[in-house]
C-alpha positions in Angstrom: 57.2 109.6 57.1 56.1 110.2 53.4 56.5 106.9 50.9 58.9 107.3 48.8 58.5 106.1 45.5 61.9 106.6 43.5 63.8 104.1 45.4 63.9 100.4 44.0 61.9 99.0 47.3 59.3 102.4 47.8 58.7 102.5 51.7 58.1 104.6 54.6 60.6 103.3 56.8 63.3 104.8 55.9 65.2 101.8 54.4 67.8 103.6 52.6 68.9 104.4 56.4 69.7 100.4 56.7 71.4 99.5 54.1 72.6 96.2 54.9 68.1 95.0 55.3 67.5 97.0 52.1 70.8 95.2 50.2 69.0 91.6 51.6 65.5 93.0 50.0 66.7 94.2 46.9 68.2 90.6 45.9 65.3 88.9 47.2 62.6 91.1 45.4 63.2 89.4 42.1 62.7 86.0 43.2 59.2 87.3 45.2 57.6 89.0 41.5 58.9 85.7 39.9 56.6 83.9 42.8 53.8 86.0 42.3 53.6 85.9 38.9 53.1 82.6 38.9 51.1 81.7 42.1 49.3 84.8 42.3 45.7 86.1 41.5 44.7 85.9 38.3 43.5 88.8 36.3 
């Protein structure tokens, strides 16, 4: 399966087929990105 880069969360597991999981990940993602920007590697 190819990666769908047009989705909000690019994936190769047909995430669109599982709307509940997709909504959960979309709710979780902003907090993760904030955390990553604070705690992730330095440039």
